[in-house]
C-alpha positions as MATLAB code, in Angstrom:
seq = 'MTRRKRPYIPKVKDLDQTTILSVSDESNKDTEEVLDIPQIEAGLAESSCQVFDWASSSILPPIPHSSKTSTSLEDDDNHELEALQGLSRSLTPLLSESCLGQLEPRMEFLLTYFSNNIAPEMVVVDDVNNGWRHLILPMARTSEVMMSAVLAASAYHLRGRDANQSVADPNRLYGQAIRELKRKSDLSGCDQRAKQVVILAIVVLLVAVMITGCSDFPIIFHMLESALDAVGGESGLLDGGEMSQFLLRQIRKLRVYAAPLLSQDAGLYTMMHRAQESFDCLDYYDKLHPKQSSMFKAIANIRQQAFNIYLDRVLAKGVSTASKGAVDRFITAIQALEGTPGEHVLIWPVLIAASESSTLEHQKVFEDFLDRQYRRNGFLNILKAVELLKKIWAPTTSEDWPALLPVPQVFIM';
ca = [
     160.204  -13.668  256.026;
     157.796  -11.463  253.979;
     154.601  -12.744  253.301;
     153.829  -12.908  249.540;
     150.985  -10.601  248.382;
     148.021  -12.848  246.735;
     146.850  -11.406  243.284;
     143.813   -9.281  243.385;
     141.068  -11.392  241.570;
     137.618   -9.995  241.286;
     135.447  -12.830  242.028;
     132.523  -11.886  239.439;
     131.116  -13.804  236.908;
     132.496  -13.392  233.557;
     130.514  -11.682  230.889;
     130.530  -14.335  228.209;
     131.000  -17.777  230.107;
     130.713  -19.263  233.408;
     133.387  -21.613  233.702;
     136.155  -21.874  236.568;
     139.235  -20.161  235.829;
     142.672  -21.177  236.905;
     144.644  -18.204  237.433;
     148.352  -18.041  237.704;
     151.080  -15.565  237.884;
     154.383  -15.734  235.700;
     156.199  -14.180  238.609;
     154.151  -16.360  241.464;
     154.733  -19.975  239.747;
     154.603  -21.767  242.875;
     150.783  -20.802  243.782;
     147.813  -21.358  241.527;
     144.451  -20.221  242.482;
     140.869  -21.257  241.233;
     138.626  -18.411  240.516;
     135.015  -18.872  241.644;
     132.795  -16.491  239.166;
     129.236  -15.911  240.857;
     126.727  -13.829  239.263;
     126.744  -10.239  238.840;
     123.168   -9.125  238.535;
     122.971   -5.423  237.448;
     125.887   -5.608  234.556;
     124.679   -8.675  232.722;
     122.149   -7.903  230.060;
     123.313   -8.975  226.624;
     124.260   -5.239  225.796;
     126.721   -5.179  228.753;
     129.005   -7.534  226.681;
     129.340   -4.654  224.114;
     131.416   -1.580  224.288;
     129.112    1.471  224.458;
     128.720    3.614  221.486;
     129.406    7.143  222.282;
     129.295    8.323  218.729;
     125.520    7.638  218.316;
     123.745   10.953  218.338;
     121.881   12.147  221.522;
     120.012   15.113  222.996;
     121.244   15.855  226.366;
     118.680   17.024  229.014;
     119.560   19.801  231.440;
     121.635   18.658  234.119;
     119.955   18.305  237.496;
     121.374   19.580  240.787;
     121.270   17.851  243.870;
     118.146   19.164  246.336;
     121.256   19.279  248.929;
     122.155   23.114  250.205;
     125.124   23.978  252.047;
     126.364   26.964  253.399;
     129.959   26.086  253.318;
     129.862   26.116  249.383;
     132.540   28.855  248.390;
     132.650   28.992  244.627;
     130.478   26.978  242.124;
     133.605   26.704  239.883;
     135.014   24.349  242.600;
     132.181   22.238  242.308;
     131.239   21.720  238.691;
     133.060   20.455  235.633;
     133.081   22.644  232.684;
     129.835   23.515  231.240;
     128.516   21.656  228.467;
     127.974   24.981  226.356;
     130.895   25.167  223.920;
     132.299   21.758  224.035;
     133.747   20.344  220.768;
     131.760   17.837  219.047;
     134.860   15.936  217.945;
     134.798   12.171  218.960;
     137.723   10.611  220.907;
     138.351    6.917  221.362;
     136.330    5.502  224.065;
     137.665    5.951  227.485;
     141.295    5.570  226.502;
     143.858    5.962  229.099;
     144.969    9.339  227.645;
     141.594   10.843  227.990;
     143.120   14.047  229.210;
     141.730   16.055  226.312;
     138.009   16.408  224.704;
     135.763   13.950  225.910;
     132.345   13.108  224.040;
     129.547   15.545  225.222;
     127.623   12.907  226.481;
     130.608   11.753  228.645;
     131.156   15.467  230.140;
     127.619   15.464  230.835;
     127.600   12.282  233.068;
     130.483   13.705  234.780;
     129.064   16.768  235.441;
     125.826   14.922  236.772;
     128.369   13.030  239.106;
     129.762   16.032  240.396;
     126.387   17.595  241.023;
     124.009   15.072  242.091;
     126.373   11.758  243.578;
     129.059   13.589  244.971;
     127.206   15.975  247.312;
     125.381   12.940  248.837;
     128.678   10.921  249.813;
     130.167   13.050  252.419;
     128.562   15.139  255.563;
     129.415   18.720  254.230;
     129.572   19.355  250.431;
     132.802   21.885  249.952;
     135.742   21.929  247.782;
     137.352   19.239  249.974;
     134.503   16.704  248.792;
     137.228   13.753  247.392;
     134.379   12.605  245.353;
     134.625   15.636  243.124;
     137.946   16.941  242.973;
     139.658   13.622  243.705;
     137.567   10.797  241.639;
     136.682   13.063  238.623;
     140.104   14.231  237.413;
     141.208   10.393  238.325;
     138.549    9.055  235.734;
     139.785   11.374  233.131;
     142.994    9.424  233.152;
     141.973    6.046  233.957;
     139.597    3.620  231.918;
     138.192    1.708  234.903;
     137.501    4.836  237.205;
     135.886    6.470  233.884;
     133.693    3.360  233.587;
     132.550    3.145  237.158;
     131.706    7.152  237.570;
     129.798    7.182  234.623;
     127.641    3.743  235.332;
     126.902    5.588  238.733;
     125.518    8.398  236.773;
     123.627    6.672  234.255;
     121.957    4.718  236.801;
     120.695    7.702  238.933;
     119.629    9.553  236.095;
     117.675    6.441  234.975;
     116.231    6.332  238.204;
     114.966    9.717  238.171;
     113.743    9.084  234.159;
     113.300    5.908  233.009;
     113.218    6.697  229.315;
     116.435    8.731  229.581;
     118.647    7.863  226.609;
     122.160    9.327  227.450;
     123.450    6.160  228.210;
     122.872    2.466  229.233;
     124.165    2.263  232.615;
     124.083   -1.963  232.531;
     126.857   -1.675  229.639;
     128.789    0.978  231.394;
     128.544   -1.093  234.880;
     129.846   -4.270  232.652;
     132.552   -2.583  231.393;
     133.806   -1.473  234.786;
     133.714   -4.883  235.448;
     135.792   -6.331  232.912;
     138.409   -3.683  233.296;
     138.913   -4.458  236.779;
     139.103   -8.172  235.807;
     141.977   -7.071  233.127;
     143.760   -5.398  236.212;
     143.206   -8.465  238.324;
     147.251   -8.804  239.793;
     148.039   -5.886  241.463;
     151.722   -7.382  241.856;
     153.309   -5.139  239.304;
     151.202   -2.141  239.788;
     152.631    1.082  241.318;
     150.848    2.734  243.971;
     148.598    5.041  242.175;
     147.596    2.153  240.271;
     146.482    0.241  243.099;
     144.458    3.239  244.504;
     142.536    3.698  241.167;
     141.445    0.034  240.861;
     140.339    0.103  244.621;
     138.945    3.447  244.447;
     136.689    2.173  241.278;
     135.502   -0.606  243.508;
     134.214    1.793  245.981;
     132.330    4.128  242.986;
     130.701    0.508  242.031;
     129.505    0.055  245.570;
     127.977    3.633  245.253;
     126.383    2.320  242.091;
     124.826   -0.415  243.893;
     123.641    1.947  246.460;
     121.897    3.335  243.619;
     120.242    0.796  241.973;
     119.397   -1.047  245.374;
     120.570   -4.307  243.506;
     121.845   -7.437  245.368;
     125.251   -6.977  243.708;
     126.607   -5.546  246.932;
     128.188   -8.484  248.620;
     130.101   -9.410  245.423;
     131.242   -5.901  244.901;
     132.400   -5.613  248.587;
     134.192   -8.865  248.434;
     136.103   -7.374  245.341;
     137.219   -4.634  247.747;
     138.287   -7.023  250.280;
     139.980   -9.167  247.896;
     141.950   -5.756  246.775;
     142.861   -4.635  249.944;
     144.291   -8.269  250.871;
     146.212   -8.313  247.571;
     148.157   -4.938  248.578;
     148.791   -5.730  252.047;
     145.863   -4.178  253.863;
     145.371   -0.499  254.894;
     148.952   -0.139  254.987;
     149.598   -1.410  251.663;
     147.441    2.015  250.437;
     149.215    4.715  252.513;
     151.664    6.801  250.896;
     151.111    9.843  252.567;
     149.253   11.447  249.775;
     145.686   13.181  249.849;
     144.232   10.203  247.609;
     145.665    7.396  250.335;
     144.137    9.386  253.100;
     140.435    9.933  251.604;
     140.606    6.323  250.219;
     141.265    5.204  253.544;
     138.464    6.913  255.301;
     135.957    5.904  252.996;
     137.052    2.111  253.423;
     136.510    2.408  257.169;
     133.365    3.856  256.745;
     131.987    1.646  254.267;
     133.335   -1.382  256.280;
     131.689   -0.692  259.379;
     128.113   -0.020  257.222;
     128.408   -3.137  255.198;
     129.106   -5.667  258.120;
     125.523   -6.053  259.556;
     124.100   -6.225  255.994;
     126.450   -8.999  255.046;
     125.842  -11.093  258.010;
     125.185  -11.023  261.656;
     128.941  -12.473  262.839;
     130.419   -9.930  260.923;
     128.061   -7.190  262.196;
     129.159   -8.117  265.569;
     132.754   -8.458  265.045;
     133.049   -5.339  263.077;
     130.938   -3.180  266.049;
     133.104   -4.580  268.515;
     136.378   -4.188  267.093;
     136.269   -1.511  264.001;
     133.437    0.655  264.847;
     135.608    3.505  266.183;
     137.484    4.069  262.668;
     134.398    4.851  261.079;
     134.313    7.887  262.814;
     137.473    9.036  260.589;
     135.392   11.085  258.424;
     133.670   13.191  260.912;
     137.046   13.946  262.424;
     137.945   15.133  259.127;
     135.315   17.428  258.725;
     135.253   18.670  262.422;
     138.614   19.891  261.605;
     138.094   21.657  258.607;
     134.538   23.251  259.996;
     135.057   23.913  263.897;
     132.110   26.297  263.600;
     129.950   23.317  262.706;
     131.568   21.109  265.089;
     128.329   20.561  267.133;
     126.279   19.170  264.217;
     129.326   16.472  263.529;
     129.335   15.658  267.394;
     125.501   14.827  267.005;
     125.960   12.682  264.184;
     128.744   10.831  265.920;
     126.537   10.515  268.852;
     123.473    9.128  266.688;
     125.816    6.401  264.983;
     127.212    5.399  268.264;
     123.516    5.064  269.657;
     123.069    2.856  266.664;
     125.974    0.758  267.350;
     124.786    0.226  270.625;
     121.287   -0.889  269.658;
     122.830   -3.450  267.141;
     125.063   -4.823  269.778;
     122.368   -4.782  272.302;
     119.927   -7.021  270.257;
     122.845   -9.407  268.763;
     124.363   -9.964  272.556;
     120.967  -10.501  273.700;
     120.476  -13.734  271.350;
     116.672  -13.216  270.974;
     115.698  -12.302  274.190;
     113.146   -9.527  274.399;
     114.982   -5.929  275.542;
     113.332   -2.841  277.258;
     114.291   -0.969  273.910;
     111.889    1.484  273.889;
     113.916    4.093  275.802;
     116.675    3.857  273.509;
     114.498    4.347  270.632;
     113.154    7.375  271.992;
     116.346    8.902  272.777;
     117.526    7.932  269.032;
     114.658    9.901  267.270;
     115.139   12.747  269.843;
     118.782   13.318  268.586;
     117.717   12.737  264.781;
     114.965   15.160  265.123;
     117.271   17.952  266.274;
     119.524   17.688  263.402;
     116.372   17.833  260.803;
     117.456   20.340  258.263;
     120.731   20.304  258.910;
     123.309   19.846  256.161;
     124.221   16.346  257.495;
     120.801   14.746  257.837;
     121.397   12.735  254.721;
     124.265   10.652  256.280;
     121.751    9.286  259.107;
     120.379    6.724  256.604;
     122.175    3.785  257.901;
     121.546    4.593  261.738;
     118.078    5.223  261.112;
     117.899    1.536  259.490;
     119.380    0.117  262.939;
     117.104    2.199  265.312;
     114.282    1.688  263.199;
     114.700   -2.000  263.009;
     114.352   -1.960  266.806;
     111.416   -0.221  267.066;
     108.432   -1.410  267.977;
     105.441    0.897  268.184;
     103.574    2.335  265.221;
     104.480    5.955  266.088;
     108.437    5.341  266.286;
     107.756    3.600  262.918;
     106.089    6.434  261.457;
     108.960    8.655  262.740;
     111.432    6.290  261.076;
     109.519    5.632  257.700;
     108.802    9.540  257.226;
     112.577    9.874  257.245;
     113.586    7.490  255.075;
     110.765    8.883  252.426;
     112.165   12.475  252.905;
     115.733   11.184  252.341;
     114.500    9.022  248.989;
     112.575   12.217  247.653;
     116.206   14.351  248.350;
     118.470   11.893  246.556;
     116.499    9.364  244.466;
     118.693    6.181  245.676;
     116.818    3.143  245.444;
     118.487    1.358  248.607;
     116.317    3.562  250.403;
     113.030    1.794  249.077;
     114.781   -1.404  249.860;
     115.294   -0.412  253.290;
     111.687    0.632  253.566;
     110.568   -2.790  252.324;
     112.837   -4.648  254.680;
     111.571   -2.521  257.750;
     108.056   -3.197  256.894;
     109.084   -7.086  256.771;
     110.416   -6.822  260.350;
     107.746   -4.879  261.654;
     105.383   -7.508  260.275;
     103.516   -9.350  263.318;
     104.297  -12.626  261.600;
     108.027  -11.908  261.906;
     109.403  -14.313  264.401;
     113.038  -14.126  263.425;
     115.480  -11.445  265.472;
     115.927   -8.315  263.043;
     119.833   -8.703  262.853;
     119.534  -12.008  261.111;
     116.984  -10.147  258.563;
     119.261   -7.284  257.717;
     121.600   -9.142  255.524;
     118.708  -10.858  253.612;
     118.026   -8.566  250.733;
     121.757   -8.133  250.098;
     121.563   -4.701  249.491;
     123.829   -1.757  250.660;
     121.591    0.760  252.642;
     123.585    3.497  254.066;
];
């Protein structure tokens, strides 16, 4: 007997009311689910209940570029969207499903901003195979929910760099993305592409909460799990296409990084049973860039060291362990990668190893590393990581650090 898939129901607070909703599906009358709607922090300002007005005039600043450099870039035309110069100023309906034509200039600006400043941060090597650019951005031009998620991530990052920027209100865009996901809550009648769009939009929202460092992370991650369950798990995403493979790699990586930040139990289970899957992204790039194989292997080794440090601490059940040698080896490994194109993907492993460190010398190395990454990409979750580490390192802290990682409810990677 085939198991009936549950409708995907994002568990988020409705933007206008907080009542409990009863959800029923015409094609599934024998089941009824009560939807508990918790609070979404970042998108619930009063302004987020309104549709963003793209028609209002605004002077666009120059589009900054990520400070990341890569020796694998082949052609700038493969990395950037069409330049803003010469774009028509005629306005189109906001985020319509047929937005393949001209977009309002500020929307083009934010799409280009995502390409230049966010997409490079999500991969080990920023090249023509970067799916955060060549898969997500074209999809945003044909999907309202994806467009809202991408624009929200860009607007949040831009605001982090300049609090006075007036290109767009990120809270309102974030709120639009949440509402659109709620409208697509039943995935049972959707085709494969529509399912992929919804799940990938949630993944982009996870990037948005990384950028802001806000505590919506557990809720957005629960949305991702709920959506995966609704389509029948990972196998329900696969169709042999490039998009499904890209999505699967991202989910497996995010799942492992998220687990210890959600709960100690989740961290222990995921590290023991699903950690190996998270290396898919590294394997993918290793095949694309065999000349840089030593760098990918070094990154994999560092991540494995972080997994081991976490497991050793959790399984020790609070008993002090001789960990200085493990931290020494970890620091030696990350210092060997300083200045390489892949250094920026070590933020999560550094958080884990830094949590285990007990000497001022070690802690200074980790704090300097995180400061360097923050100055490079401007993601506010890195500042939250430093705040968390200072609490873990405080002499007055008696609780074991794996129990403290979930407290801020921030996605740090």
